[in-house]
N, C-alpha and C positions, 0 to 999 in steps of 0.2 A: 541378534538382540544384545545390547550392552548390559552386563550384569550391574545391579545396583551397587553404589559406592558403599564400602563398609562403614558401619556406624561407629563413631568414636566411643570407647568404653567409658562407663561412668565410674569415676574414681571413688575410693573409700572416703576421701575427704569431702566429696560432694554429698555423699549420703549422710555424713556426720553433720554437715552444715544444714541439710534438709531436716534431719531429726531434731536438732536443738532449736532450729528456727520454728519448727512446728510446735514444739513445746512452749516456746516463748509466746507464740501467737495464741495458743490455747489459753494461757494464763491471762494475756492481755484481753482476750475476748470475754473470759470469765469475769474480769473486773469491769469491763465495759457494760456487761449485762446485769450488774449487781442490783440495780434498782428494780429489776423485774420481780425480785423476791422481797428485798428489804423495803421496797416502796409500799408494800401492803400495810405493815404496821405503822410506817411513817404517815401514810394517808389517814389512818385511823387516829393517830396521835395529833395530827395537825388539822383534822376535819376537812380534808380536801374533797372537792367534787371530781367527777370523772375527767373533765378537761384539765384541771390542775394536776391530777395524777398523770395524765398523758404528758404534760409538760415536764413534770418531774422525771419521768422515765426517759424522756427524749433528750434532755439537756446534754448528757454525755455524748449522745449520738451526734449532736450538732458539731461539737468541737472535733470529735473524731473524724467527721466528714470534711470539715473545712481545712484541716491540716493535711489531708491526704495528697493534695496536689503538690504543695511545696515539699512534702516528705518524699514523694516520688521523684521529684527533680533532684533533691539532695542525695537520694540513693544512687541515681545515675552518676552524680558528680563526685560524691565522697565515699561511696561504698555502703552496702547494707549493714555491715557489722557495726561500724561506729555510730550510724544513725539509729539503729535499733537499740543499741546499748544506752545511748543518751536519752532516747525516748522513754525507755522503761525506767531509768533512774529518775526522770522528771516526774513520773506519776506517783512514786512511793510516798512522798510527804502528803500529797493531796488525798490519797486513799486513807492514810492514817487519820488525817484531820476530820474525815467524814464522820467518825465515831463521836465527835464532839459538837456536831451541828445541832442546833435546837430550833431555828426558825426556817420558814419556807425558803427565804432568799439565801440562807446559808447553804442549803442543799443545792440550790440552783447554781450558786457561784462555785462551790467546791466541785459539783458535778461537772462543770465545764472543764476543770483541770484534770479530773479523773478521766474524762472523755478522750484525753490525748492518747490513751492506750488503744483506742479504736483506729488510730492512724497507722498502727503497726502493719496492717494488711498491705498498704501500698509501699512499705519498705521491704517486707519479706518476699513479696511476689517477684519483683525483678531480681532481688538478691539471689533467691534459690534458682530461678529460671536460667540465669547465666552460668550456672554450674553444670547444666545438662545440655546434651545435643538437642537440636530442633525437634526431632521426632519423639523426644521424651519429655519435652517441656510441659505438655498438657498434663501428663501424669505427675510431674514434680510440683506444678502449681496446684494441682488437685489435692495432693497429699498435704502440702502446706496449708491450703484453704480448709482442710479438715479441722484445723484449729478452731473453726466456727463452733465445734463441739464444746468449746469452753462455755457456751450458753447452757448446754445440758449439765456440764460439771457444776456450774453455779446452782442449778436446780437441785442437785444432789447434796451439795455441801451447805449452802446458805440456809435452807430450812432447818437442818439439824442444829447448826450453830444458833440460829434465831430462837428456836424452841428451848434449847438447853441453856443459853446464856444471855439471850436478848439480842436485838438487832445490832447494837454497837460493836459486838464481838466480830461480826462479819467483816467490816472494813479493816479491823485490826489484824485479823488472820490473813486477809488478802494482801495487806501491805507487806507482811513478812514473807508470804509466798512469792510475791513479785520480786522482792529483794533477792531471795534465794535463786530464783530463776534467772535473774540478771547475771549472777555469778556463774551459773552453769553455762549460760549462753556465751559469755566471754571466754570461758575455758575451752569450749569445744567448737566454736565457730572459727572462721578463717576469712581472709580476703585476698583478692588477686588484683594487681594493678591493671591488668588487661580488661577487667570487667567494668572499669570506670569509663564513663562517656565524657570525653573532654570537649565541652562546648560552652558557649556563653549565653545560652538560651535563657531568657528571663521568664518569670511567671506569666507576664502578659503575653509573651510569645507562645508559651505552652497553651494558654487559654484560647489562642487562635485556632487550635485544633478542633474546637467545637464547631467551626465552620464546615468541617468535613462531615457530610451526612452520615457516613458510617459510624463515626464516633457518637453522634447524637442518637443513632439507633441503638448502639450498644449501651448507652446511658439509660435509655428507656427500658431495655431488657433487664438491666441490672437493678433498676429501681424496683422491679418486681421480685426477682429471684433472691436478691440480697436485702433490699430495703423492706420488702414484705416479710422476709424471714426475720430480720431484726425486730421489726414492729410486733409481729406475732409472738416472738420469743419473749418480749417484754410484757405483752398483754395477756398471754394465755393463763398464767397462774391465777390472776385475779378474775379472769373470765370463768375458769372452772369453779372458783370459790363462789362467784355470784350466780352463775347459770345453773350449776348442779349442786350447790351447797356443800362442797367438799372441804375437808380439813386442808390447811395450807401444805402439809407434807404430802398428802395424797395428790393434791392439785399439782404440786411441783413435779411429782413423779410422772403423772400423766402428761403434763406439758413437755417433759423431756422426751416423750415419744415422738414429738415433732422436732424438737431441737437437736436430738442426738443424730438421727439419720440425716438431718439437714446439714450437719457438719461433717460427720465421719465419712459419709458416702460420696463426698465431693471428689475424693481420689478416683473412685470408679468413674465418675462423670468425666474426669480428665482423661482417663484411659479410653473411654468410649469416644470422646471428642478427637483424640489422636487417631483412632481407627476409622470412625465413620464421618468425621468432619463436624465442625462447630455448628453449621447450619442445621443438619439433620437432628442432632441432639436437642438444640434449642427449640426447633419447631415442635417436636413431640412434648417437650417440657411445657410449652405454652398450652397445648391442648389438654394435657392431663390437669394442669392448673385450672383451666377453664371449667372442666367437669367437676373437680373437687369443690371449687369455690361456689359454683352454682348450687350444689347440694348443701354446703355449709351456710349459705346465705338465707336459707328458708327458716323463718322464726318459728318458735313454738306456737302452734295455732289450734284453737278450738273452734269448731263450727257445727251448726245444726242444720240438718236437711229435713224438710217436710216430706215424709214418705206416705204411701197408701195406708200404712199402719200407724201413722202418727209421727211426731218429731223424733229424729234420731241424731245423736251427737257423735262427733268424731274428733279425734286429736291427731294432728300431724306434727312431727318434730323429731329431731335426732336425739336418741338416748346417748348416754356418756360413752358407751362402747363404740357405737357407729361413728360418733363425732371424733373420738380418738383415732379410730382406724383411718378416717378420711384425712385427719391431720398428719398421720404417719405417712400416708401416700404423698401428700403435698410436700412434706419435708424431704422425701426422697427425690421428688421431681425437682425441687428447688436446689438440692445439693448438686444434681447433674447440671442444672442450668447455670449455677454460679461458675462451675468449671468451664462449661462450653463458651460462655461469654468471653472469658479470658483466653481461651484458645483462639477465638477470633482475633484478639489483640496480638498475641504472639505470632500468628500467621501473617497478619497484614501490617504490623508495625514493629518488626523485630529489632530495629535500632532505637526504638523510642518506647520500650515497654514500660519503663518507670513512669514517664510523664502521662502516657495514655491510660495506664492502669490507675494512676492517681485521679485523672479526670473522671473515668468511669466509676471508680470507687467513691469519689465525691458524690456523684449522682445517686449511687446506691445508698450511701450513708444519709444523704439528705432525704431520700425516701423513708429511711428508718427513723429520721427525726420528725418529719411532717406527719407520717401516718398515725403514730400513737396519739398525737394531738387531735387529729381528725377523728380517730376512733372515739376519743373522749367527748368531743363536741357532738358527734352524731348520737352517742349514747345519752348525753344530757338533753339533746333536742328531741329525739324520738322515743327514748326509753327502750329501744330494741338492741339487745347486745349483738345480734348477728349482723347489724348494720355495718360492722367492721368488715365482714366478708363480702357484703354487697359492694362496698367501695373497692375492694381489691378485685372483685369480679369485673367491674367496669374498667379498671386499669389494664387487666389482662386482655380485655377486648381490644383496647388501643394497640397493645403490642402485637396481637395476632393480625389485625388489619394492616398495620405498618409492615410487619414481616411479609405478609402476602404480597402487598403492593411493590415492595422493594427487592424481595428475594425470590419468593415462590413463583410469582407470575412470570418472572424473567428466566426461570429455569427451563431449558430446552427439552421438554419431555415429549413434544409432538411437533410435527412440521419439519421444515428444511434444516433447522439448526439442531434437531434432536439426534442423539446417537442411534446407530442402527440397532434393531432388535437382535438379541442373542440368537433367536431361532433362525433369523435370516442369515446371520453370520455362519451358522452351522451348515447352511446349504451353499 
């Protein structure tokens, strides 16, 4: 039996690039999720309904999603260091100007420019991946993706600034933080000419990859594990305030129980995907999501039953503790799922990680844009807050059915194509 080839060592410079890139992505994600907290006093100030609030929170997500594909292509072509630095620099003026917005359209327009920060994911993913050997790329991308925890950081910092100084202080502080992070990133990052992909592929050519059914499938998975994560991270603070009557600081703290594991544990999902394969991790993620969303979908319900001893009333509904526990589990599952989807990409498209991750990231980001608006529309239409989870439950069903038909059903577990049983091999 031939011994396995030795794995190339991971250099100190590679770890430095990964660390500073993860910091940059954390700050970018924190900025990207800003409206999840400051949107609540803005909603009250402007008298917005639930649909308008959904549009307000979703506007940065739209821009961050649309720029992901070109940013992925430019990262392949020019290198992640220069693209990330320029992207961060471009967001600083818009973040600062947010403090001076007064009308709804001001927030929507400035929010579009602030949303550029969300495109950082499709820059950093291929940038850090190319510094690591193939069998460590899942872990590297998972660690970088843990920058999603910027959503939780936003929930810790923004409420304190909001209560102490008013909401305009939040974008002013965030602009300063972004500028400082840009300086640190440039000081401790690096670039290698051999990491560049020298091709003349156009944006139109890259979009042709959507004809590949595998890419479409990964887009669907990511629209749940990332799009759903972004949407709920934006929606949960006001959900806790409305559903359970909590103070905004307590609501943000409990909402972080979903956002924090949904970001930090992505690195563990990358390691599990390296060890057990992207398919196995994603399959279990979808089933855990299905169970959690089924329970979260049930609205607060009062009903009366006529018994032999007369009418008897019952109440069914999740209390704040059970609700938070389910959200915590869902956050962990989606953290693993975000990493496993990108492990699919690095396994099957190693020479085109930037472009494919941009396409899949676009799909996930668009999910994060559309879902908050639909959450608001459903809330205005039905008056049921848990209708947001009903919608996500239906989308997870689509993913499970698609995954079964295209992957699980074709897995040779029985019949002529199946591997022999270990017990038979022992004899």
